[in-house]
N, C-alpha and C positions, 0 to 999 in steps of 0.2 A: 493273090492280086490284093491294090489297094480298093479298099471300098465298104458299105453299108452292110451289115450283114442280116439284120433284121429285115431287110429284101428282095435277099433271094432265094427263089423260087425252087428248092431243096425239098428233101423229105426229112431233114432235119439239119436245127442249128445246132450248132456247141454252142454251149455259156460259159463261158472261164465266170463257175461264179463264186463265190462265199461258204465258208459252211452252212449258214442257214438255209441257203437255198432262195431264200426270203426277198431281195434285191442287191444295189448299192451301185459302185457306180461306175464308171466307164462300158466296157461289155453287157455288164449285166446289165445294170439302168435301161442301156439304150432298148434290150430282148426285151425286159419288164413290165419299160413303157411302153412299146410297140406292139405285147402281149395283149396287151389289157388285167383289169382286175381278177381273170381268172385266173390267168400263172399263179402268181400267189397265192392262190387260195390253192391250184393244186401242191404248191411247192408247200403249201402251213402243214400238209397229210405227208410229208414224207420224212421229214422229221430231220429235218440235216444231210449230209454228206462229209464224207472223212476225204480230207487229203489223200489224192490219189483213186481216186474212184469218180462215180460218175451216177447218176438216173437221170430217166425217162422220162416226161410229159408229153401232154399236147400243148402243138404250138399257137391255138386260142388265134387272134385275132394278126398272126404273122400269116406269110407266105406259106411259109415253111407249116407241115402236119406236124411236127414233134420240134419241141427243144432238149435240148440233150447236155442237162447241167455237169459238168466235173471241177472240180476243188482242186486247181495248180498250186502247187507249193510257194511259197514266199518265199524268196534268194535270201539268201544266211552263207553266201559266201563260197556254197559247193559242197560243204561238205558234211550237211545229212540229209544227204541221196537226195537231197531236190535234182538232179536229172535221171534218178531211177523213178520218182514219184510220176516229172512231169511227162516221160514214156509211157509210165501206167498208165496217166489218165487219157493218152491215148485210147492207149489198146482197149480201157473199157470203153470206150464208146463203141470204138469200133467191132467188139463185141457186144456192147447193147444194138448197135445198126441191124448186123449182122439176125437178134434173136428175134430183131421185129423185122427181118425183109426189109432197110430200108436201100434204096440202090444210092443215094445219091445223100453228100454231107457234108456243110461247110462248118470248117474252125476257123478260130481268132489265134490272133500269136499267144497262146495260155500263157499265161503269168507274167508276161511282158509287158506288162504298162504297172498300173501301183504295184504291184506284187513285187518285180525286180528282176527279175530271173534277163540274164541276157540276152539280146534279140540275137546277137552270132553261136550263141550256144541252142537256143533255142529252137531255134532254123536247121539243124541238123538230126536235131528228136523229134522234130513235126514230119518230115521229110521222108525220111527212115521208116517212122511207121505208117505210112501215106503210103509208102511205095508200096510194103512190105504188105496190106490189109488189099490192097490191087489185087497184087500176084495173087492172094493166097481164099480172097474172097468171091467167088465166082457172082453172085448179084452185088456187089460192091461196083459199079457204074462209074460212078463221079467223085471227087475229092476237092473240094476250093478253101485253097487258104486265105484266108481273109486276114490283110494286115492292117491294121489305121492310119503308116505316115509309110511315105512310098520311102523313107531307110529301111524300116523294114520288112518291109515288100521285098527290097533289092537285095537284103540277108539275106531272104527263102529261097528268093530263085537263083545263089549263088549257091545258098546250098542243092539245091534241085541238078543243078549244070555236074556238081559234085560227086554227083552217084555214080 
């Protein structure tokens, strides 16, 4: 779907964060602005996050009860392990969702903005990770993939249809 991830009523929204977890541009900045200053205060206590990993915080002023912060890879042509790191982002977010008994989670199109990961390559990774998590995790009832524009949404829909 195309939309504003900050307005969704889900157990957790995923933040496509930078490694500091202290806010930035794109969806990261939007989530931090919508959640309020308490989010950055909690993120300071987490001491950053490595690429391909994820950490969870409260959602504060968001409708979502939690934010799962994950650091996607910067696209460097696909030869530096970027696809595996992106898959790790999704997998680690689903692991945190399971650890915290979350039933619904919304993802942005991780790394496809300023990090330059081609959306046509990111979409199948996201779709397959979501399908696997939904099939394997009984508590997980809903996964939303929220894209920032219609062209990215079309790529994600096509990747879903190809499964």
